[in-house]
N, C-alpha and C positions, 0 to 999 in steps of 0.2 A: 957864536953858536957853532956846535960841532957839525961837520959836513954830513955825518950820518943822520943827524936830526933834520937837517935841511932836506935830505933825500926822502926821509919818512914823511915830512910835511908835503912835499911835492907829490908823493904817491897818494897820500890821503886826499888832498885837494884835487889831484888829477882824476882819481876814481870817482869822486863826487861830481866833477865836471862832466865826465863821460856819461855818468848815470843820468845827470840832468838833461844832457843832450839826447840821450836815448828815450827818456821819459818813461812813465809807468813802471812796469815791472823791471825795466832796464836798470833802475836805480839799485835794486837788490842784486842783480847780476854783477854790476860794476863794483858793488861793495864786496862781494865774495872774491872777485878778482883782486881787489886791493888787499884783502887779507892774505891772499896767496903770495902776492909780491912782497908785502911787508915781512911775511914769515920766511919764505925761501930765499929771498934776495937781500933783505936788510936785517935779518936776525931777530925780529920781534916775535915774541910768543903770542899766538892767537888768543884774543880775549874771550870773555864769557859770552855765549850765545844767550840772548834774553828769552829763554823758553817760556817763562811765566807770562811775559808780555804777549808773546806770539799766541800762546794757547788761550789766553783770556780773550784776545781779539777774535780768534777763530771760533770760540764757543759762543760769544755774543753775536757774531755775524751769522752763525748757523741758525740761531734762534730768530734773528730779524729776517733772515731769508725765508724761513717757514712762515712768519707773519706776513711777509710780502706776498708769498704765493697764495696765502689764504685771503688776500685782499685787504689786510690790515693797514699796510702802508698807504694804499690808495685812500682808505678811510681817513687816516690822519691828514693826508694831503688835502682831501676834500674839506675837512674842518678848517684847515689853515687857509684854503682858498676863500672860503666863506668870510673869514675874518678880514682878509685883505680886500676883497671886493665890496664888502659892506662899509669899509672905512678907507677908501682909496687916498684921501687927502693926507693920511698919516702913514703912507707907505714907507717913508724913511725910518720910522720907528717900529712899525709892525713887521716889516720884512726881517730885520735882525732878531726881533722878539720871537718870531715863528721859527726861524732856523736855530736859534739858541735853545728853545724849548724842545724841538725835535731831537737835537743832539744830546741834551740832558737826558731825555727819555731813552734814546737808543744807544748812546755811548759811542756814536760814530758820526763824523761830520758829513759823510757821504749822503745822508738823508737830505742835505740841502739841494742835491741834484734835482729832485722832483719839484722844488719850489722855484727854481731859477726861471723857467718859462712863465710861471704865474706872475712873478715879480716884474718881469719885462712887460707883460700884457697890461698890468695895472698901472705901471709907470707911464707907458705910452698913452693910456687912456686919460691920464691927468696932465699930459704934456710935460712930464718930468723926465729928465735924462735917466735912463735905467742904470747908468753907471753908479749913481749915488746910492740908491737902496741896495743894488747888487753887491757893491764892494763892501758895504757894512754888513750885509747878511752873510756873505762868505766868510768874512773875518769872525763874525759872531759864532758861526758854526765851528770854527777851529778853536776859539778861546773857550767855548762851552765844554770842550773835552776836559778841561781842568776843573770842572765842577760837576761832572756827570758821575753818579754813584756806581755806574757799571763800566766806566772806562778803565783801561789798564793803567793809565797814568795816575788816576786818583787812587786806585787800589794799591799801587806801589807806594805812592807818597804817604798815604795814611799809615801803611805798615811801617814806614821809616820813622814817622813823627810820633806815633802813639807811645813808644817807650819814653819819650821826652815830655809826656804830660798832656799831649793834644789828643783829645778823644775824636773818634770818627765823626760823630754828629757835629761837633764843634767845627772841625775842619770843613765839612760839607757846607755848613752854614756860612762860614767865612768866605769860602770860594764862590758859593752861589751869589752872595751879596756883592762882593767886590767885582767879580767878572760881569755880572749883570749891569751894575752901575757903570763900569768901564765902557761897556758896549753902548749903553743909552746916552752917556755923555758924549761919546764919539758921534753918535747919530745926530745929536743936537748941534755939535760943532760943524759937521759936514752939511747939515741942512742950512745953517746960518751963513756959511762962507763959500759953499760950492755954487757954481752956475747951475741952476735948476731947469731953466727954460729949454725944453727940447728943441724948439723951433730955431733957436739961435745957434745950434750946432751945425757947422758947415759939413761935417762928415755925414750927419743925418740927412741934411738937405740933398747932398749928392747921391746918397743911397736911395733916397725917396724918388728922385728923378729917374734913377736907373731901375726902379721897380723892385728893389731888393728888400723893402720894408713891408711887412704884412700888417694890415690894419687890425686893431684890437677886435677880438671876437667875443669877449666877455666870458663869464663863467659858464662852463659846460656841465650840465647835470649828469651824474653817473649813478648807476644802481649800486647801492651798498647792500651786500648780503649779510645775513645774520652771522655767517662764519667769519666775515671780515671783522665785525664788531667783537665777536667772541675772542678772536686771536689777539686783538689789542688789549682786551681785559686780562687775558692769560699772561701776556707779556708784562703788563703793568703790575700784576700781582707778583710776578717774578722779580721785577725791579724793587718793589716794596720789600719782598722777602730778603733780597740782597742787603738793603739798607738796614733792616731790622736785625739780621744776623750779624752783619759787620759791626753794628752798634753794640749788640749784646756781648760780643767777645772782646770789645775794646777794653784794654787794661784799666782805663779810667772809669768804666762802668762795671765790667766784670760780672755780668749776669750768668755767663756760662763758663764754668770752671770744672775740670781742666778743658782746655780747647783741643779737641781731637781733630776736628775738621778746620783747617786754616782758612783765612779769608779768600786766598787765591783758589783753593780747592772748592770752596763754597760757591763762589761766583761761577766757576766753570761748570760745576755739577748742576747748579740751579738753572743756568742758561740752557744746558743740554736737556734738562728736564722740561723746561718751557717749550723747547723745540719739539720734544716728544708729545707733550700735551696738545700743542697746536696741531701736530700731525694726526693725532688720534681723533680729537673732538671736532676739528675743522675739516677733516677728511682731505688732507693735503697729500698729493702724490710725491712720495720721497724722491723718485727719479727726476723730478723737475726742479728740485731745490738748487742743485748745482748750476742750473741754467739761469737763475735769477740775477738781475743786475747787482743786487746787494752782495750776493755770494761771490760773484766774480771780482768786484772791487775790493771786497774784504780779503779774499785770498791773495790778491795782488799786494794789498797792504801788508800782509803777513810776510811775503817774500821780501818786500822792500825793507821792513823792519829787520828781518833776518840778516840781509846783506849789509845794509848801511849801519845798523846799530852794532853789529859784530865788528865792522871796520872801525867805528868810533871807539868802541871799548878796547880794541886791540891797541890803538894809538894812545888812548888815555891811560890804560894800564901800564904801558911802557914808559910813561912819563909822570907817574903818580907823585914822585918826590918833588919835581918842579912845580906841578900844579898845586900841591899842598903848600909849598913855600909861598907861591903867589897868593893863594887864598888866605893863608894865615897873616900875611903882611898887609894885604890891601883890602880884602873883603871885610875883615874884622873892623877896619877903620871906616870903610865906606860900604855899608851893607847893600846899598842900591846897585853896586857893581855886580853882585850875584845875578841880578836880573839881566845885566848886559851879557854875562857869561852864558846864562840859560838861553838868551835870545840868539846869540851867535851860534851856539851849539845846535839848537833846534833848526836853525836855518840850514845847517849842513846835514844833520842826522835825520831830518824829515819825519820825525815822530816825537810827539809829546812824551810818551812813555819811555822810548829809547833814550831821549835826552835826559830825562829825570834819572833813569837808571845809570847812565854813563857818568854823570856829573855829581849827583848827590852824595854817594858814599865818600868820595874824595873830599868834598866840601865839609861833610860832617866830621871826618877825621882831622882835617886841617884846622877847623875852628874849635876842636876839642869839645864837641857837643856829646854829652853823655847823659845817662839818666840822673846822675848826681849833679851834673852841671849843664842843664838844658837851656840856659839863658838865650843863647844865640839861635836856637831852633826857630824863633819867630821869623828870621830872615828867609828860611826856606818856605815858610807858610806865605809870607807876603809876596815873595818873588815867583811863586810857582806858575802864575799865569804867563810868565815870560817864555815858557817852553813852547809857546804856540806861534812862533815866528815862521811857520811853514809857508806863509804867503810871500816872503821876501823874494825868493826865486820863483818867477812866474811859471811854475811847472806842476803845481798841485792840481789834481783832477777837477775839483770843484771850481777852482780859479779859471782853468782853461775852459771848463764847461760854461761858465758865465760869459767869457769872451766870445765863445762860439755861438751861444744862444741869443745874445743881444744883437738882433738884426739891425738896430739903429746905428751900430758902430761906435757908440759912446764909451763902451767898456772895452778897453784895448790895452795892449802891451806896447810900450814905447821902444825906440831904437836902442836905448841905453840899458836895457834889461830891467833895471830897478825902477824906471819911471813908468810904472803901470798903475792902473786904477785902484789897486788894493794896498799899495805901500803906505800911503799916508793914514788912511783909516786904521790899518793894522797896527802901525806904530803908536798911534793915539790910543787905541783900545788897550794895548798892552801897558802903555805908560800909565793910564788912569787906573787900570785894574791893579797894577803893582802899587801905585800911590795910595789907593783906597786900602790895599792890603796892609801897608805900613800903618795907616791911620787906625784901622780896626784892631790890629795887633797891639797897637799902643794903648788901647783901652782894656786889654785883656791881661 
């Protein structure tokens, strides 16, 4: 291997390592610094900035922030709480189901934050170690991104795959089915093989003696306003409009021709319109939107994608020939290896959409996938869920939030970085989602 390539890899991994240590928005900062070093010191041309991904995230987050300020997010959480508290024995299945649905609806896994304390409370009430339902729920909120009709990752991948004969509704159906099954099978396995009894946890017993564990308080009733309900309905109508429009302009359906407003432009404009409607009809104070937790976390995500995805694209673009050679020689023979590539890339790039955008074009070119020869496109469809390996490095916000909010101490990060509560359920969920993907694609 050329010494220059070794140095470039060191800079790539070094920037990511520094970003992970900094945490949060620091990942984006470190990514930008990595691009600077690769360009000025190692002669690499800066890659493409994923503006479409960033702008879709920003527009969706702005609409969700308006809904949160109107009380809509609290309303959704209240509904989810009622489901969990009414069926506490099934917490291991209902917790990931709730976070999965919230992510599908909102297009961001950060909605899981609001459910973490509820999951902890219900689990403690049933003498179940919160680490089991929490780990599955956090993983489900990440994998659901690859099936959400308003996520940047799905919008990008459907745009890539449609010219190869895969319609938008078909792709949504495949990804919804396979990722949901993957999460539920994982929940079943974790329930069967994990230690569930909370009282047998030595960490919990120690914290209990020290008075660090709060007793379950049960469900708290909150007042839901008409504005809160209205904001949810407005957002839901916006999501339905995105799905309908994206389906109508799909080449396989072709209800709208010519296509003047692209899918990316449609989702951004629709989400901004949703924000405007919520602001007007729910009487939201515009000045307060930027102070919401969703807006803050969403803007942090935009900077992270800007920095680390730009860094990743810079490196990948500089070694396109080598990556194409590897893909054409190995992935064509062993399709499941594409899932491994997606998995490893997302672990470093920290974003489903950024990973898909960095890797997919090179794979498409390497495998010779064209409109005339679309046979290998099924690999991309089946392996898409593997871009959700954001849980591998224990630095993702919802993962850290689960560790911090579980006062029993059962949800934790081990000494060896990777031996944390989320690694096994995450790997299992992706494995089964991809496996189901290949099975479903085999029948199509």
